[in-house]
C-alpha positions, 0 to 999 in steps of 0.5 A, a space after each residue: 455446470 454450476 455444481 462443477 463450478 463450485 467443486 472447482 472454486 472449493 478445490 481451489 481454496 483448499 488445495 495447493 494449485 502448483 509445486 511447492 518444492 521450488 516456490 520462494 517469497 520475495 524476502 528469499 530472492 536477496 540471497 540468491 543469484 543465477 538461479 531459477 525458482 517459482 514465485 506467487 505475487 501480486 502485480 503492483 504495476 506493468 512498466 513498458 519500455 521503448 528499448 528496441 533491443 532491451 527487455 519488453 517491460 517490467 512487472 512490479 511484484 509484491 508478496 507481503 514479505 521482505 523488508 519495507 522497501 519499494 525498489 527503484 523504478 527501471 525505466 522512466 514512469 509518468 507521474 500518474 503511475 507514481 500519483 498514489 504510491 507503490 504498492 499501489 492502490 490496486 494492490 491494497 484493493 486486491 488485499 482489501 478483497 482477500 480480507 472479505 474472500 477469506 472471512 474464516 481467517 479473520 484477517 485485519 484490514 490494513 491501512 497500507 501494506 508491509 513488504 518489498 516491491 521488486 522488478 520483474 524483467 520480461 525480455 520475450 514479446 510472446 510473455 509481454 504480448 500474453 500479459 498486455 493483450 486483453 488485459 491477462 495480467 494487470 495491476 492488482 492480479 495475482 500471478 504465479 511465475 514459474 522457472 524465473 531467474 534471479 539477477 542483480 541489476 544495475 542499481 545493485 538490487 535483486 530482481 527476477 527475470 522472465 525468460 523463454 523457458 519461464 511461465 506466468 499464469 494468473 491466480 484466482 483471488 481464492 487460491 490457497 497460495 493467496 490466502 497463505 500469503 495474506 495470512 503471513 501478511 497479516 501477521 506482520 500487521 498484528 506485530 506492527 511491523 514497519 509499513 512500507 511507507 511508499 504504500 498506497 494507503 487506505 482511502 481518507 475520504 471519509 465521505 465515501 464510507 457510508 456503512 451503517 455498521 460503523 461504530 459512532 460512539 459519543 465523545 466521552 471526553 477531550 481530556 489528556 490521554 497517553 495512547 496506551 491508555 486509548 488502546 486500552 479504553 475502547 469507550 473513547 471515540 475521540 481524544 486528544 494527545 500530545 507528540 511528535 510527527 515522524 512522517 508522512 505515509 506515502 513517503 514524500 520527498 519534501 525537497 521535491 514538489 512534484 512528490 506531492 502527487 503521491 499524496 493525491 487520489 481521484 475518488 469514484 466520483 472523479 474528484 481529487 482528494 488528498 490521501 495520506 496518514 501521518 505516523 505519530 509518536 507520543 510518550 507510549 506508542 507510534 500511532 498511524 493516523 489517516 488524514 480526511 481530505 477536509 482536514 488535509 485542506 486545512 493543514 495545507 492551506 489549499 485544496 486538492 484540486 488546486 494542488 493537482 493542476 500542473 501549473 500549481 507548482 508554487 502551491 505544491 512547493 508550499 504544501 511540502 514546505 508544510 510537511 517539512 515543518 511538520 515532520 520534525 521530532 523537536 516540535 510538539 503538537 497537541 493532536 486530535 484523534 478520532 476512532 472509527 470502525 471500518 470492516 470491523 477494525 478500528 482505524 485512526 483519522 486525524 481531527 485536528 492539530 496545532 503546535 504547542 510549547 512544552 
């Protein structure tokens, strides 16, 4: 009945759903070897294999803990899987859903995610069939892994392994363990911990944002501000600063034109847009500024649809050359930013950039 369902939901959101004695986090995996643990995390990707006598596939797992790195892929991955970064958009969406589910926790809305993504190798047909049949487990799904082994991969990275006596259980997004992980991740966001530069980012397609609750404040002035003053002066919605570009989020390899696919995203209407942020530094602070599609197209001198075409190698090469020029700490820029309020959080959006001589 509906009343029993409500009781169940209340218990899930307030009572631990498993034994915490053997529970570990991704941050704790690196110090372990040849032991078995329990762990809860968010699936970012599922990677099948074609090896006849090898593992059946891999789960990519994130829990918000550990260093800001994404472990190397254990198998060849199609460019589509790499298109938007890892932690993937599905993982980021699940975290954003958690912000809404756990309103009482006052979680921040992250632009991108902190923490490590690691590999979980699946050896048993029964496990892989359970994972893939009927999408029981999919990217953006929270899971509990029980009695999984810790081992060192051929690349020297620690990874987890599902064996015959391991268990995998999908967890509801409202589970108390999910809330606890998101609270720990939120603490990292509020401490300004270094994000995972390979993470997907909150959509830069500002045209999709239609909520009337956004704070569209009038422009006060565009005189020079240092970022510290900006953050202290909430009355300023648009401002200009001078600084350097430290990097691109998600992280790209400027020597590889195909790396641009990480900065492209297909929106709900089926249109391809640029989707990336720039890490900016001035005299006082580092700022992560989302680059709207229209601004990205001006900076890169092309549109996202053309850049996404398979035969547009030269276009992507030119885009990566532009990134290489931008990310240069010896170059100074005049950077115009606008602050938008989204889900009660302030986000910086790039409005324009030009090189200056100091």
